[in-house]
Every structure is written in structure tokens, then in C-alpha cells.
FILO-685954 format. One record per residue (C-alpha): x, y, z; residue in three letters. Coordinates in nm, 3 decimals, m for minus. Each point is the difference from the previous one (the first is absolute). Layout:
<atoms>
ATOM        u        v        w    r
ATOM        X        Y        Z  ALA
...
</atoms>
This chain:
<atoms>
ATOM        u        v        w    r
ATOM   m0.658   m0.747    0.494  UNK
ATOM   m0.246   m0.110   m0.272  UNK
ATOM   m0.053    0.365   m0.092  UNK
ATOM    0.376    0.056   m0.005  UNK
ATOM    0.077   m0.284   m0.241  UNK
ATOM   m0.295    0.089   m0.224  UNK
ATOM    0.132    0.355   m0.020  UNK
ATOM    0.356   m0.117   m0.068  UNK
ATOM   m0.067   m0.236   m0.291  UNK
ATOM   m0.235   m0.075   m0.285  UNK
ATOM   m0.129   m0.359   m0.003  UNK
ATOM   m0.137   m0.249   m0.249  UNK
ATOM   m0.332   m0.180    0.039  UNK
ATOM    0.168   m0.266    0.216  UNK
ATOM    0.126    0.268    0.244  UNK
ATOM    0.358   m0.045   m0.117  UNK
ATOM    0.215    0.314    0.001  UNK
ATOM    0.076    0.137   m0.347  UNK
ATOM    0.158    0.344    0.032  UNK
ATOM    0.082    0.275    0.247  UNK
ATOM   m0.291    0.243    0.011  UNK
ATOM    0.196    0.297   m0.132  UNK
ATOM    0.012    0.175   m0.340  UNK
ATOM    0.308   m0.194   m0.115  UNK
ATOM   m0.172   m0.331    0.077  UNK
ATOM    0.318   m0.179    0.112  UNK
ATOM   m0.035   m0.375    0.048  UNK
ATOM   m0.134   m0.108    0.336  UNK
ATOM    0.221   m0.207    0.233  UNK
ATOM   m0.034   m0.375   m0.004  UNK
ATOM   m0.111   m0.005    0.364  UNK
ATOM   m0.157    0.250    0.236  UNK
ATOM   m0.066   m0.082    0.365  UNK
ATOM   m0.161    0.249    0.236  UNK
ATOM   m0.002   m0.083    0.369  UNK
ATOM   m0.222    0.151    0.267  UNK
ATOM   m0.096   m0.109    0.352  UNK
ATOM   m0.344   m0.107   m0.126  UNK
ATOM    0.108   m0.193   m0.310  UNK
ATOM    0.230   m0.031   m0.299  UNK
ATOM   m0.066    0.087   m0.366  UNK
ATOM    0.179   m0.196   m0.272  UNK
ATOM    0.006    0.083   m0.371  UNK
ATOM    0.197   m0.176   m0.273  UNK
ATOM    0.111    0.138   m0.336  UNK
ATOM   m0.179   m0.101   m0.318  UNK
ATOM    0.321   m0.139   m0.149  UNK
ATOM    0.064   m0.253    0.278  UNK
ATOM   m0.055   m0.360   m0.109  UNK
ATOM   m0.293   m0.198    0.135  UNK
ATOM    0.226   m0.243    0.186  UNK
ATOM    0.185    0.282    0.175  UNK
ATOM   m0.327    0.181    0.069  UNK
ATOM   m0.133   m0.311    0.174  UNK
ATOM    0.320   m0.043    0.203  UNK
ATOM   m0.005    0.365    0.111  UNK
ATOM   m0.355   m0.043    0.122  UNK
ATOM    0.103   m0.309    0.198  UNK
ATOM    0.277    0.202    0.165  UNK
ATOM   m0.241    0.283    0.071  UNK
ATOM   m0.242   m0.236    0.172  UNK
ATOM    0.271   m0.048    0.262  UNK
ATOM    0.092    0.369    0.031  UNK
ATOM   m0.100    0.118    0.348  UNK
ATOM   m0.193    0.315    0.071  UNK
ATOM    0.224    0.208    0.222  UNK
ATOM    0.064    0.345    0.139  UNK
ATOM    0.370   m0.047   m0.080  UNK
ATOM    0.105    0.301   m0.214  UNK
ATOM    0.311   m0.170   m0.142  UNK
ATOM    0.080    0.080   m0.366  UNK
ATOM   m0.055   m0.356   m0.124  UNK
ATOM   m0.261   m0.262    0.091  UNK
ATOM    0.072   m0.309    0.208  UNK
ATOM   m0.007   m0.228   m0.303  UNK
ATOM    0.200    0.227   m0.231  UNK
ATOM    0.247   m0.275   m0.090  UNK
ATOM   m0.280   m0.232   m0.112  UNK
ATOM   m0.158    0.270   m0.221  UNK
ATOM    0.338    0.067   m0.159  UNK
ATOM    0.061   m0.368   m0.063  UNK
ATOM   m0.339   m0.034   m0.168  UNK
ATOM    0.056    0.304   m0.224  UNK
ATOM    0.346   m0.112   m0.105  UNK
ATOM   m0.152   m0.311   m0.158  UNK
ATOM   m0.115    0.243   m0.273  UNK
ATOM    0.286    0.252   m0.006  UNK
ATOM    0.267    0.152    0.219  UNK
ATOM   m0.112    0.274    0.237  UNK
ATOM    0.113    0.341   m0.122  UNK
ATOM   m0.100    0.240    0.278  UNK
ATOM   m0.195    0.024    0.324  UNK
ATOM   m0.144    0.297    0.183  UNK
ATOM   m0.184    0.041    0.326  UNK
ATOM   m0.142    0.280    0.207  UNK
ATOM   m0.270    0.126    0.232  UNK
ATOM   m0.354    0.083   m0.114  UNK
ATOM   m0.202    0.285    0.149  UNK
ATOM   m0.351    0.142   m0.003  UNK
ATOM   m0.140    0.329    0.124  UNK
ATOM   m0.333    0.049    0.178  UNK
ATOM   m0.229    0.286   m0.109  UNK
ATOM    0.169    0.325    0.089  UNK
ATOM   m0.015    0.376   m0.011  UNK
ATOM    0.365    0.088    0.055  UNK
ATOM    0.099    0.365    0.036  UNK
ATOM    0.182    0.071   m0.326  UNK
ATOM    0.228    0.262   m0.144  UNK
ATOM   m0.142    0.274   m0.220  UNK
ATOM    0.308   m0.060   m0.216  UNK
ATOM   m0.137   m0.337   m0.116  UNK
ATOM   m0.199    0.031   m0.324  UNK
ATOM   m0.179   m0.243   m0.232  UNK
ATOM    0.236   m0.138   m0.263  UNK
ATOM   m0.195   m0.008   m0.325  UNK
ATOM    0.048    0.063   m0.371  UNK
ATOM   m0.040    0.369    0.080  UNK
ATOM    0.273    0.007    0.266  UNK
ATOM    0.253   m0.253   m0.127  UNK
ATOM    0.204    0.277   m0.164  UNK
ATOM    0.099    0.095    0.357  UNK
ATOM    0.177   m0.332    0.063  UNK
ATOM    0.361    0.016    0.107  UNK
ATOM    0.216   m0.133   m0.288  UNK
ATOM    0.092   m0.307    0.209  UNK
ATOM   m0.370   m0.095    0.009  UNK
ATOM   m0.087    0.061   m0.366  UNK
ATOM   m0.062   m0.370   m0.066  UNK
ATOM   m0.326    0.035    0.198  UNK
ATOM   m0.140    0.258   m0.238  UNK
ATOM   m0.105   m0.194   m0.312  UNK
ATOM   m0.217   m0.256    0.181  UNK
ATOM   m0.134    0.214    0.281  UNK
ATOM   m0.362   m0.040   m0.117  UNK
ATOM    0.030   m0.374    0.079  UNK
ATOM    0.127    0.049    0.356  UNK
ATOM   m0.276    0.209    0.152  UNK
ATOM   m0.035    0.122    0.262  UNK
ATOM    0.349    0.143    0.007  UNK
ATOM    0.150    0.279    0.209  UNK
ATOM    0.325    0.193   m0.005  UNK
ATOM    0.181    0.203    0.262  UNK
ATOM    0.123    0.337   m0.122  UNK
ATOM    0.327    0.165    0.087  UNK
ATOM   m0.001    0.336   m0.170  UNK
ATOM   m0.189   m0.060   m0.322  UNK
ATOM    0.121   m0.359   m0.052  UNK
ATOM   m0.157   m0.330    0.110  UNK
ATOM    0.281   m0.183    0.177  UNK
ATOM   m0.188   m0.293    0.161  UNK
ATOM   m0.287   m0.213   m0.128  UNK
ATOM   m0.255   m0.249    0.126  UNK
ATOM   m0.227   m0.160   m0.260  UNK
ATOM   m0.221   m0.306   m0.049  UNK
ATOM    0.226   m0.230   m0.200  UNK
ATOM   m0.215   m0.314    0.034  UNK
ATOM   m0.375    0.032    0.010  UNK
ATOM   m0.298   m0.227    0.068  UNK
ATOM   m0.356    0.093    0.097  UNK
ATOM    0.079   m0.078    0.365  UNK
ATOM    0.354    0.130    0.049  UNK
ATOM    0.279    0.212   m0.142  UNK
ATOM    0.371   m0.067    0.050  UNK
ATOM    0.222    0.303    0.050  UNK
ATOM    0.295    0.089   m0.217  UNK
ATOM    0.233    0.255    0.159  UNK
ATOM    0.309    0.185   m0.119  UNK
ATOM    0.199    0.303    0.108  UNK
ATOM    0.258    0.184   m0.209  UNK
ATOM    0.344   m0.095    0.140  UNK
ATOM    0.099    0.349    0.117  UNK
ATOM   m0.320    0.034    0.205  UNK
ATOM   m0.006   m0.326    0.194  UNK
ATOM   m0.015   m0.027    0.382  UNK
ATOM   m0.211    0.316    0.034  UNK
ATOM   m0.340   m0.166    0.051  UNK
ATOM   m0.132    0.113   m0.337  UNK
ATOM   m0.100   m0.349   m0.115  UNK
ATOM   m0.181   m0.064    0.329  UNK
ATOM   m0.207    0.314   m0.056  UNK
ATOM   m0.094   m0.115   m0.351  UNK
ATOM   m0.088   m0.347    0.130  UNK
ATOM   m0.226    0.137    0.274  UNK
ATOM   m0.189    0.210   m0.253  UNK
ATOM   m0.041   m0.307   m0.223  UNK
ATOM   m0.132   m0.202    0.296  UNK
ATOM   m0.251    0.273    0.080  UNK
ATOM   m0.129   m0.001   m0.356  UNK
ATOM   m0.050   m0.378   m0.006  UNK
ATOM   m0.185    0.022    0.330  UNK
ATOM   m0.262    0.221   m0.166  UNK
ATOM   m0.074   m0.258   m0.272  UNK
ATOM   m0.010   m0.311    0.222  UNK
ATOM    0.317   m0.153   m0.144  UNK
ATOM    0.264   m0.167    0.223  UNK
ATOM    0.352    0.148   m0.028  UNK
ATOM    0.269   m0.269   m0.022  UNK
ATOM    0.377    0.032    0.010  UNK
ATOM    0.275   m0.258   m0.041  UNK
ATOM    0.376    0.009   m0.018  UNK
ATOM    0.308   m0.218    0.053  UNK
ATOM    0.187   m0.070    0.320  UNK
ATOM    0.311    0.163   m0.148  UNK
ATOM   m0.175    0.333   m0.064  UNK
ATOM    0.026    0.148    0.348  UNK
ATOM   m0.105    0.348   m0.113  UNK
ATOM   m0.321   m0.137   m0.151  UNK
ATOM   m0.079   m0.194    0.316  UNK
ATOM    0.050    0.312    0.211  UNK
ATOM   m0.230    0.197   m0.230  UNK
ATOM   m0.277   m0.259    0.046  UNK
ATOM    0.026    0.037    0.377  UNK
ATOM    0.007    0.380   m0.010  UNK
ATOM   m0.306    0.008   m0.227  UNK
ATOM   m0.200   m0.216    0.241  UNK
ATOM   m0.009   m0.329   m0.190  UNK
ATOM   m0.051   m0.326    0.190  UNK
ATOM    0.192   m0.315   m0.093  UNK
ATOM   m0.230   m0.295   m0.063  UNK
ATOM    0.233   m0.252   m0.161  UNK
ATOM    0.310   m0.093   m0.197  UNK
ATOM    0.030   m0.092   m0.366  UNK
ATOM    0.257   m0.213   m0.184  UNK
ATOM    0.055   m0.007   m0.377  UNK
ATOM    0.208   m0.258   m0.185  UNK
ATOM    0.089    0.025   m0.371  UNK
</atoms>
């Protein structure tokens, strides 16, 4: 979970979250809590006041370690109450977190590296991936005909782990193309001693199914509050 949160967000020198670790640098949430059977990981946003920061840590000291996979932690109401002393809560999100052991999946010959040299083959629905593809390596695309219709790329990167970003053009979903791209991406990370991570939301059933089909193992649950 420490690797997951470090991949998700940039932090200041006090280990406060500053921004989402993506090219647009969107503001980090005010609270992140990751729960696993062996321990919890709490991070607080840089903009949270010192008084609220201290109160959140008091609440966290009473948060149990549990195997309960529920979307919100036991003391969710207390965290919310503490945060609302600064400002009203805008949004929350929660979902499962996965990792993948080293692997050598059988992969499709129709999956190719997605690079500056191949991005002109992107399906029009995936063109937003093209301009920044150099920053999301390794990246792989699944071809149908001469077009890349499904992608898996490293959207958040640290020396220890990469988090997967996955997308399939709408007309090509539910064919297993994204799973093939993900498996190729996992294989590549296995060769460079980097842990593949994957996270999603509880509402995204298709994404959760993909994680299972690609051989990921759930290790915890995260909860973001803005």
C-alpha cells in the first residue's frame, strides 16, 4: 500500500499529498486511507490545517486493521467530521487495489509496443494517449486490423512499481483486447524487476473483471476524500 500511495501522489517534505501523479497534476485529495490485512496507510493533503491533521491522526490511531473489504473504513464518520472542520466534503471514492506477481503470460502476437513510432496507429477514440506516450512507458496496444483499439500503459511510475492505465475504444470492448494488452505490460515489468499495480473503483465492474482475468491479486482497499 505504501508503494501504491507513493505512485498515486506527489508529496511535500512532510509527506503530505500535493498532487495526483499524472501529467495534469490535479490536486490531491484531502485524505487517503489504504487498508490491508497487515496494516493501514494514511496520508493527508498539504492544504489541510494543522488542527484537522492532528484530529485525523487521532481518529486513525483507533482505526482497526481488518480483512473487511467494505468500501469505507470503520471510522469513516469520524474522518468526515474532522475534515468538515476545514471545508465541506466534495467527493469520495473507494475501490480495490491489486498487485501482480512476476509473470510470463502467453500473449497475443497482435499486441505491439505503443511508442512515438506507433502512436499514429491509435484508434481515433484513443488519440488522447498519443501526445504523452513517451511518459507512460512501457505501453502496449492491441491491434484490430491496422488500428490500436486497446491500451495498457504505465500511468504512474516509481522506481519500485508502475500503476496500469487501461482503455479500450468503445466499439471494441468486451472482446478481451485490454486483458491481452495488460498481460503483455505485466510481462515487460517482470523483466525489469518492477511490481505491476492496478487499482479501480467498486462501481467499475468491467475494470474489476479485467484485473481478475489478467491475474492480479487484491491486497487492499483505498478510500479518497476531497
